[in-house]
N, C-alpha and C positions, 0 to 999 in steps of 0.2 A: 428369567428373573426380572427383566426389564418391565414386563407387564405389571409386576407387583408394585414397582415404584411409580409407574405412570398411573395405575389405578388408585393408589393411595393419594397421590397428588390431586387427581381429579376429584376424589371424594372429599378432600380436606381443603379445598381452595378457600372457602369462607372461614374455615377454622384457623387458617394462617392469619387472617386479618383480626379475628377475635383474639387469637393468641397475642398478637402485638398490642392491641388496645388494652387487654387485661394485664399484660406485663407492665405497661406504662402506669396503669392504675395502681398496681401493687407496688411499683417503685416509688410512687408519690405518697400513697395513703398508708401503706403498711411498712415499707422499708425505712422511710424517713423518720417516723417516730421511734422505731427500734434503734436506728443508728444514733439519733440525737439522745435518746435515753441512755444508751450504752456509753456514749461519749461523756455525758454529764455524770454518770455513775462512776466512771473511771477517773474523774477529774482529780481526786485526792490521791491517786496512785494505786488504790485497790478498789475492787468492784464493790459498790454499796447497793445492795438489793433494794433497800428502802427508797433511796434516791431514784433508782431505776423505775420502780413501780409508780412513784409519785410523778415523775417526769413523763413516763409513758402515758399515764392517765390523761394528762393535760395535752400531750403532743398528738395523741390519736384523734382527738376531737378537732384539732386545728392543723391539718396536714400542710397547708401552704405556708402559714407563718413558721411552722417547724422547718420546712424546706429552706426558708430564708434564714432561720437560725443556724442551720447546718452550714450554709454558705458563709455567714458572717463570723461564726465562732471557730471556723477552721476544722470542722469534723469531716472533711472530705475523705480521709483514709478510712475512717470507721464506716462512712456511708458506702463507699465503693466496695469494701470487703464484705459488708452485709449484703449489698446488692449482688455481688458475684455469687455468694452462697445461695441466695434465693433464686437467682437466675439458673444456676446449675440444677437445683432441685426441680424448678418449674419446667426447664427444658427436658429433664429426664422423664417427667410425667407426660409431657407432650409427645416425646419420642415413643414412649410405650404405647400411647394411644394411636399414634401414626402407624406404627408397625402392626398393631392389632387390626387397623382398618384396611390393611392391604388385602387385595382379593386373594382368595385361596387358589384359584386357577385362572387360566386365560379367559374362560367363558363366563366368569362371574359378571353379573349385571347385563348380560346379553339376553335379549328377549328370545325365548324359544319360538320358532316358527317365523322369525323375521329374516331379513336378508343381511343381517349384521355379520353373518358368517363369512361374507365375501368382502373384498376390498377393491376399491377403485374401479367398480363396474365390471368385475370379472364374471359376475353371475349372468350378464347379458350375452355372454358367448353361448349360453344354453337357453336363457329365458328371454322374454320380450318385455319391453317397457310399456307397450301400449295395448295389446290385445291377446286374447287366448283364454285359457283356463286360469282363474284367479288363484294364486298361491299365497301371496302376501301383498301388502300395499306396494304398488308400482312394480310388482313382479307377476308376470303371466307366463304360463307354459304355452308356447305357440302350437296351434293345432295343424298348421301347414308345414311343420318341420318333418324332415325325413327321419326315419328311425322310430324308436320306441317313444311314445307319448303317453304311456300309461301313468296314472296318478294314484298314489296310495294316500288316502286321507286317514290320518291318525288323530283320534280325538273321540269325543262321545257325542251322542245325539241327545238333545234335550227334548223331552216330550212333556208338554204342559198339561 
């Protein structure tokens, strides 16, 4: 199971940075106008849809002044509750994408025919780094080795 988490993290390194930048963008450009408009629409005690739509239209075009209005008018509670809901939904979608990008098995993304099947040089107990019959990059089957040195080549021959 550990290979799934490691593989998903390896595949999504840049996505984590993009996730963070996009979350900050959404928090400023999208959540701030919604929170400010909701706060202004509830100022009379009940929710006024007309005030919400009018305020949202002006707030969405000026997100930074709207952020200043949220700070000066005391709409912190509305902003943080709206930000929490958007963050939970956004994180849920990111988590679903993260889980779906996990490798299906241990050998996903390992090139067939390479030496990635071994770890920490254990292939050199059998193979040579320098000379012999070429098997893969930096992997040679030594011809001066005792025992069986037969080679089975699997693939196809291209005839032009």
